[in-house]
Steps between C-alpha positions, in 0.01 A plus 500: 500500500525149358435154640801291408597139566862480614630196317798303621656201330263209527227666704270801530475686830201685645355786297578844642473867404786687341513878511669533164662845538668387822600148412552452127736708283254604228655560158437825319302468176735699278657224289191370324368544148539396137852524363415388149192415298515401135204425273700494173261750339747737336851462359653153503712411669389758758737778598789356699412138417711282273434189296696248302478440127647247263872562454496467122134540395335750738234600247396140447529394865435808718434294812271699737246727334202716595174319423128581515407140582437555875555134590643606837159648584597859570245780552261551209610862474859384444477215245866488397754265660856374463501177303743239377362280220659192348538679166714765675762240594752313290375140521817364340702562816462511877415869516498742794251787511486736797310810610658706781325771701647843556718543810318659794634616836330296773771543762266674749257207505444259788335241275454469125240315294481416130152462350409420139256320271631233266386241248690224326415216266737206470437145379781265593394184317730313735823642356647652814835563333338751266283666762589868552541666838293808583675666793485813713807658658571799725805697609571801722720686248695444180807370689292235678454147368151405384302299756254252357157557654285302255175435691369213289585156369420448135231239445418300190241660271500818708283785378353727761507853640672548834502792741840488668612670821836426656742633758817664364617661823836327457569728202422837656770733373594812304400356160261206541412320177285207385579274204257278310695244297420227248781250454500190282336364188171645381375182331237434769451867590210716382497824700590674826326828589561742788302801618440730798850472646500672840774535760374635830587520868243441774657359818261267678339376177602138561247345262598756233150617410584873524336541842602454864213346691394244758613212277857631502487549877386142545783368281755696700364386837523136390872554438564725800805396702627255241849521349663386177509121510172464688213344307269791585745772397363709211755725329221715357401595855862580589488846348838618626663170402670446836417126490227513764137613497481723805360818652678717245324323213166535677568872540572533129175326407292708740661817369355421156179335614196579282720653230418411138687543174274660240592445137455819295290470186 
């Protein structure tokens, strides 16, 4: 039994008791788990992944490589990472260097989350024209167009490690892929490193911290009853993507409540 505030647009009614099995359609917890985890510790690119290389001088400009630098701050037991250094790119042209994950079938998922560690070092010196773009894309299968999902805006003199988590539910499909892409001149670029790339499904994990808890429930209840176009509507709480946060979404969250994604070591 749960105590739940029934939230209507613009106001909150009296608190009352809900007998969950009788009132809310609870989701079954059979579509959760890790679909992919990559630490870049073995062959490179990893099995099923693909990367670009210079069209004419691949030995001189290999683009993405495996590195033991650990700038992206991965686990100490797994010190290697995927890295793109300025010396791996042809600085005489506007080069493009990409790293694409293997296709994975996520079609049974309700929600989908991308999680990874990353580090970049760029100094712009005010020359925006020569500043490269570091972008992230996703798609549901090889016939789908890439959707840009870059979660950051590049800042001047940026050099820091970031732990990124982002919703990619829109690209659930039979062959979901992620692409990390450098595009532009490398004159002001030093390095971009990526590690611990994880794609997982845990419906109800609104704040994308690999757990469904009271924080997620609170976020959903603040959006309860709101539709697309309303200021309080939160698409991350609309698990079934029917453009309204309603009793079905609450049932999905409660069906996964207290579940945690454990990363294998």
